[in-house]
C-alpha positions, 0 to 999 in steps of 0.5 A: 822728637816730639815731632816725629811721634805723630808720623810713627803712630800713623806708619805702625797703624797703616803698617798694622791694618796691612798686616791684618788684610795680609793675614785674612788672606784678601782685601775686605771688599774682594771679600764683600763681593765674593760673600754677595755674590755666593750668598746669590748663587752658590748657598743654596747648594753648597750652603752657608758653611759650604759644608755641602749636602751628601750625595747631592752637592760637595763640600767645599770646606777643605776641597782639595779642587777648592783649594788646589790649582786655579785652573782647575776650579775656573773651568768648573764655574765657568762649564759647570759639572755633573757627577762627580766622586770626591773622597769616595762619596758620589754626588749626583745633582748638576752644578749648572755653568755660571759662564754668566758671571764677569770675570771679577766676578768669578775671581771674587767668588772664586777668592771667597770660597777659596778663602773660607770654611777652613780654606786657605788658597792663593787668590785669584784674579779676573785675568786668570779667570779671563785666560781660563775663558779664552782656552776653553772657547778653542 
């Protein structure tokens, strides 16, 4: 039995590592890339806590749009938007298009936003972004 203990220890540690990643909702490298993009592209308007700016930029925390279907959220990043009303509050700033970002970059930042600030939503893949990008070009 003594020869099997190291195997079971490694198996247990590996299983625990996967469980931690599953609890976090996304792999650490995706979270790190998304956080970097958020800091460079999104944070100035949506703030470090995802709370937005009253009457200017909507909050991302607890947002039905952020937590909703990804095929509704991806076009916002690709096309930008302006003049939105959310839960009776109007937000007047224009969100620029970020179509210049690569599909993987958009997926990473959306995964970061959809799984931070109190949000918990399914992951977005680069293929999801590509599919929406192609659909919007038609």
